[in-house]
Each structure stands twice: as C-alpha cells, then as structure tokens.
C-alpha positions in Angstrom: 0.0 0.0 0.0 2.8 2.4 0.9 4.6 1.5 -2.3 1.6 2.5 -4.3 1.1 5.8 -2.5 4.7 6.7 -2.8 4.8 5.9 -6.5 1.7 8.0 -7.1 3.2 10.9 -5.2 6.5 10.7 -7.2 4.6 10.6 -10.5 2.4 13.6 -9.5 5.5 15.6 -8.6 7.3 14.6 -11.8 4.4 15.4 -14.1 4.7 19.2 -14.1 8.4 19.0 -14.9 7.6 16.6 -17.8 5.0 19.0 -19.2 7.4 22.0 -18.9 10.1 20.1 -20.8 8.2 20.3 -24.1 10.0 19.3 -27.2 11.6 22.1 -29.0 10.7 22.7 -32.7 14.3 23.5 -33.8 17.8 24.0 -32.5 17.3 27.7 -31.7 14.3 26.9 -29.5 16.3 24.1 -27.8 19.2 26.5 -27.2 16.8 29.1 -25.7 15.1 26.4 -23.5 18.5 25.2 -22.2 19.6 28.8 -21.5 16.3 29.5 -19.7 16.6 26.4 -17.6 20.3 27.1 -16.9 19.4 30.6 -15.7 16.6 29.2 -13.5 19.0 26.6 -12.1 21.7 29.3 -11.4 19.1 31.4 -9.6 18.0 28.5 -7.5 21.6 27.6 -6.8 22.4 31.2 -5.7 19.3 31.3 -3.5 20.3 28.0 -1.9 23.9 29.2 -1.5 22.7 32.4 0.1 20.5 30.4 2.5 23.4 28.1 3.4 25.7 31.2 4.0 23.1 32.8 6.2 22.6 29.6 8.2 26.4 29.2 8.5 26.8 32.8 9.6 23.9 32.4 12.1 25.6 29.3 13.5 28.9 31.1 13.7 27.2 33.9 15.6 25.6 31.5 18.0 29.0 29.7 18.5 30.7 33.0 19.2 28.0 33.9 21.7 28.2 30.5 23.4 32.0 30.9 23.6 31.7 34.3 25.1 29.2 33.0 27.7 31.5 30.1 28.4 34.5 32.4 28.9 32.4 34.6 31.2 31.3 31.6 33.3 34.8 30.3 33.5 36.0 33.8 34.7 33.1 33.8 37.2 34.0 30.3 38.4 37.6 31.4 38.9 36.5 34.4 40.9 34.1 32.4 43.0 36.8 29.7 43.7 39.2 32.4 44.8 36.6 33.9 47.1 35.7 30.5 48.4 39.3 29.6 49.2 39.8 33.0 50.9 36.7 32.6 53.0 37.6 29.0 53.8 41.0 30.2 55.1 39.4 33.0 57.1 36.9 30.5 58.6 39.7 28.1 59.5 41.6 30.9 61.3 38.4 32.0 63.1 37.7 28.4 64.2 41.2 28.0 65.5 40.8 31.3 67.4 37.5 30.1 68.8 39.0 26.8 69.9 41.8 28.8 71.6 39.5 31.2 73.4 37.1 28.4 74.3 39.9 26.5 75.9 41.0 29.5 77.8 37.5 30.2 78.9 37.1 26.6 80.0 40.1 26.9 82.2 38.8 30.2 83.6 35.4 28.6 84.3 37.1 25.7 86.1 38.9 28.2 88.2 35.7 30.2 88.9 33.9 27.0 90.0 36.7 26.1 92.3 36.7 29.7 93.7 32.9 29.6 94.1 33.1 26.4 96.1 35.8 27.9 98.3 33.9 31.2 98.7 30.7 29.4 99.5 32.2 27.5 102.3 33.8 30.6 103.7 30.5 32.5 103.3 28.4 29.7 105.0 30.7 29.7 108.0 30.7 33.5 108.4 28.6 35.4 110.9 26.8 37.4 108.3 25.2 34.3 106.8 23.0 34.1 109.9 21.3 37.4 108.9 21.0 36.5 105.2 20.9 32.7 104.8 20.3 32.7 101.0 23.5 34.6 100.2 25.4 31.5 98.9 22.7 30.4 96.4 24.5 32.0 93.5 27.8 30.6 94.5 26.2 27.1 94.9 24.6 27.3 91.4 27.9 28.5 89.9 30.0 25.8 91.6 27.6 23.0 90.6 27.2 24.2 87.0 28.5 21.9 84.2 28.1 24.4 81.4 29.8 27.7 81.1 27.5 30.5 82.1 26.2 33.1 79.7 27.2 36.7 80.3 23.7 37.8 81.1 23.4 35.2 83.8 26.5 36.4 85.6 25.0 39.6 87.0 25.2 39.6 90.8 22.5 41.5 92.6 23.2 42.6 96.1 
C-alpha cells in the first residue's frame, strides 16, 4: 500500500516537470530552452547558497555567543573559587581562634567554679550568713554548674 502511494506521489511531482520540458521545434528553440533552464538553475543555486551562507553565519554567531558566555562563566567560576578559598582560610583561622578562646574560657570557668566552692564554704561559716541565709545560692549554682555561664546570667544583685 505504501509503495503504491509513494509511486503516485512521485509521479504527481514529476508530471509538471515533464510538461514543462516540451519538445523544441528547432535547435534555436532548444538552445533558448536550455539557456532559460540554466538561468533558473543558477538562480536556484544562488538562492540555496545564500540560505546556506546565512545559516552558516547564524551558527557562527551562535557559536561565538556561546564561547563568550563560556569564557564569562569560567571567569566567574575562577573568581568564586578564589573567594571560596579566601573565606575558607578565614573560617579556619576563626575556628582556631574560637578553639583557643574556648579552651582559655574553659580553664577560667574551672577556676571560677573552684573559687565559688571555696567562697561558698567561707560565706556559709561567716557570721553574716546568719542574717542572710540565702547569700550563697548564686555561688552554689555556679559551683555545681556543668556548662559555662552566659554573660547575662553572671550579674550579681546585692
């Protein structure tokens, strides 16, 4: 079935060209017909060539645009990588400083807890504790604390 349909389509397409190719009456008519067909063929070839050149130029333009975008993205990637490395170095330095200060603060807190224990025992045995028995609560809380206190919690009222 497909073979029949394709044969019919081909014959229908070829029919006008067969009619146009009429038999010339003499050699002059044949020469004019050949020249006319040659000119038509040249015009079609020029038109096709112009279309190909336009398509090639368009593709070259698209390629140049893509290459420009690629170069821009590579430049941006390089800048972002440099910024990332710089920030990563900065972060490592700050983390090291934090560890150093946390260690120092931890030592200080240990000393404060020890001093709070000592001060509490002295305060409990003093004569003034009889008048204000809840004076050592802050020192007891500080001495028994496992976490480092926040600055806002270290205000002593008195």
